[in-house]
C-alpha positions, 0 to 999 in steps of 0.5 A: 222146224221140227219138235226135237225128238222124246228121250228114250229109254232103252230096257235090257232083259235078262237071260232066257226072256223076251220082252215081255219080260214084266219089270218091262211091262210095268215100265212100260205101263208107267209112262203111259199111265204118266203121261210122260213124252218118254219113248221105250223100247224093250226088244227080244234079244238074241239068247247069246251074249255078245250077239244081244250086246250088237243089236243094242249098239245098232239101236243106241247108234240109229237113235244118236244123238237124241238123249237116250238112257238105259235099263238093265235087270239080271244078266241085262243089267251086265250089258247094260253096265258095258253098253253104259260104260262105252257110249257115256250113258246114264243107266238103272241096274236092277240085281244085276249080274256080277261075273256072269261068266263062272254062272254060264260054265255050268249052262253049258249045252242045249236050252230053250227060251221058255219067252219065245220058244227059241232053241240054241246052245251055249258052248266055250266062246259065249263064256269068253264073250261074256269076259270080254264084256266085262267092265273092269272099272267103272268110269263114270259111277255116279250115273248107274243107279242099282236096285238090289235085293238081298233076297234074291235066289239067283245072284248073290246081291253082296257081289254086286254091292261091291263091284257097283260099290261106287254107285248109287245104290239102294237095298232093299231086304228081302224080295227076290231075283225078279225083284218085288215091288219095281213099279214103286220105284219107277218115280226115282228111276225115271227122276234119276236118269233125267228123262222127264222134262 
């Protein structure tokens, strides 16, 4: 009889980031050091919202029916919220973007991803993609753990406190958008996701 498949934790990076994101590396290192029987994936995703969402859908569907959980930061938190709702997966969301289409309106035009060197152009249709992806009401708030720091210099943490109001939250004073000392939360994150046997 074949051995059961190990659980899979998928990390979703934010806007203008990649698989080399610091929190992704910290999570991978933690799982390895603890010797946990959990597989970890942190793909470098498209710079376009709908394309990245579809890449993640393929990854999730390729790995069904194994146990899976999601983790996402910033724009990745927005994407993870939509994926968790669609697939009924547990998730941890770090300093998430709420209504990111409002921010993207000021970011239209040409960009170069500093991690990958890939150039891309944001257009009005990408703002519309984010609007279509948005979760209006979270169906199973107990499945989402939200980590916030009040010192986030990029996003207003209070918008996340309000939107994810029914979800378990950890709100720390100070910090920044990157989420300082993230690694110290990893034991509780893995426990919440119920991935470790």
